[in-house]
N, C-alpha and C positions, 0 to 999 in steps of 0.2 A: 276410797275407791280401790277395788281389786283389779289387778292386771294379770292376764294369763296368756301364755303362748299357745295353748291348745284348748279346745273345748269339745265337749261331748255332743254328738249329733246322732239322732235316731234315723236310720234308713230302712226303707221297705224293700224287701227282695222276694222274688218268687221262690216258693218251696219246690221240691221235686214234683209234688202233686200239681202245683200251679203251672209249672213248665209243661207237664204232661197234658193238662187241660188246654193250655194254649196251643200246643202242637196238634192236639186232636181237633180243636176248632179250626185251625188253619188247614189241616188235611181234609176235613169234612167240607169246608168251603171250596177248596180247590177241586175236590172230586165232583161236587155239585156243579161247579162252573164248567168243568170238562164235559160233563154229561148234558147240561142244559144251556150252556153259554151260547152255543150257535143259534138255538131257537130264540133266545133272548135278543140277540143282536139282529137276527133276520126277521124282525117284526113286520107284519102287515096290518096296518090300522088306517084304512082309507076313510076319508070324510066325504059327505055329499057336496062335492066341490065343483066349481065351474071351470077350473084351470088344472091341467095336468102338466107338471114340470118333469121333463125326461132328462136324466143325466146321460149325456151322449157317450161317455167313455164305456158304458156297459156292454157295447158290442152289438153287432147286427141282429143276432137272434133275439136278444133282449129287447131291442128297439121294435122288432116285429111284434113281440108280445105286448109292447106298450100301445101298439095300434089296437089290439083287441081290448085293452083296458080303456082306451079312449072311446071306443064304440060302446062298450059295456056301461061305462060311467056317464055317457051322454054329456061329455065335456063341451064347453063352448070354444076353448082355446088350448093349444098345446104350446109349451115353451121348451126349447131344447137348450141345454147348457153344456159347457165344456171348453177346455183350452186346447193347446196344440199337442199333437201326438209326438212320440219319440223323444230323443234327447235334444237339449237346447241347441246343440251345435249342428244338428242334422239339417241338411238343405231340402229334405223331402218331407217336411212336417205338414200336416193338415189339421183342420179344426174339427173337434168332436161335435161341437154344437151344430155346425153347418152340415156335417155328415149325417147326424141324426135327423135334422130337418129334412134332408133329401130322402132318407129312408122312410120317414113317416109319410111324406107325400107320395112316394113310390108305392107304398102298400095301402093307400086308400084314404089317408086323412087329407081333406081339402087344403090346398096350398094357402088359401086365405085365412085358415084357422091355425097355421103353424108359424111361430116366430122364433128365431134363434137369438140367443143371448150369449155370444162368444165372450171369452175372457180376454183381458189384456195378457201379454206375455208374463207368466209367473210360474215359478217352480215350487212354490210353497203355499200352504193353506188353500189349495185349489177348490176344495169343497166350499169353504167360506167365500172365496172369490166367486164361485158359481152362484152362491146364494145372493150375493150382492148384485151381480149382473141380472139375475132373475128378478130381484126386487125392483131394480130400476126399470126393467122391461114391463113389469106389472103396472108400475106407476104410469108409464108412458101409454099403456093400453087402457088405462082407466079401471084397473082392478086393484085399487089402493087398499081396499078392505074386503074381507070375506074369508073364504076357505080355498085352499089348494091342496093337491096331492103331489108328492114327489115319487116318481117311479125310478127305482134304482135296483141294485143287484144284491141279493141275499144279505150277508152279514154286514154290509155297509149301511143297511136301512136305518138302524136306530141312530147311528151317528149323523147320517144325512138329515134326518128329521130334527135332531137336536140343533145342528148347525143352522139349518134353514130357519127354524123357529127363532133362534137368537138374532139372526140377521134381519128377519122380517118384523120382529117386535110384536106388540100385542094387537096390532091392527089386522093381521092376517093369521089365521089358524092353519097349522100345517099337519096334514096326514101323510101317510107313506104306504107305498105298495112295494113289497120285496119280491123281485122275480127270481125264480129258481129254475135252472135248466132241467130238462127231462132226465129222470133217473137220479136226481140229486139226493133224494131221501132213501135210495136203495142201499147205500153204504154209509158207515160212520165217517165223520170228517177226518179222524186220525188215520184212516186207511187210504187217504188221498193226499199226496204231497202238496199239490196246489191249494187244496182246501185247508190243509193244516197251516200253511204259510199265511193264507188269507185270514183264517180265524185268529191266529196269534197276533197278526198285524192289527186287525180291527179291535181286538181286546185292548191292546196298548193304545190305539187311537181313540177309542171311546172313553177309556179311563182318563187319558190326557185331556180330552175335550170336556168331560164332565167336571173334572177337578180344577183344571187350570184355565179353562175357556180359551185355550190356545194363545194365551197371552193377550187377549183382546179386551179393551176397556175404553178409556177415553182416547188413547192413541189409535184404537181400532176405527173409531169414527173418522179420524183424520185420514186414515189409510183408505177407508171407503170412498171418500171424496176424490182422492188421487186416482184410485182404480176406476171410478166412474168416469172421470175426465179422460183417462187413457183409453177406456173402451169407446167413448164417444168419438175421440179423435181417430181411433182405428176404423170405426164404421164410416166416418166421413171420408177418410182417405181411400176406402174401398169404393 
């Protein structure tokens, strides 16, 4: 038997041409995303659904646009979602789901067709928590199967649809309507500070959700049960 202190190993490395091709591919993909990424994230793909789920955090103007969508789509029911506004330490917080419910009724949606699904107090995974609350609300209302549309704001749309679909499972099919304010398409996103921040944040958020599922798996089901119990206890106390 031969013993040796060293051995020969073949390693593969990129040549200068390989590095050039890699950098070119990365640059081309980045440029394509910068040009088309906002349109990709701000998808509108509604289904012929009976229920419209409105994310309450989108603001008053967007909620008023949701009223038009409710009428146009001939929905049977609207469900509003959302947690508490402001910082967790603030004493002047209010609930986005309840505010959106009030706005929908104010602008013409019959009160008996609007249900709010407020979240328990949470500062993380709020979209997922909203989806869980909406799922429990749908079950309580007898919409355990079928199709729903989520009404949300521009670049948040693709992530919202992905999260809601994962929370609902295969029994409910999720479509999405992305609302854009007037004049939104008149300028490029990189010429607007708020839009740039929103686009970059949603790029990271959607990538994280698509690849890592926000860390949800078997433990996520246990958390769903806890959040549902907390939400039920909160509604009973009210």
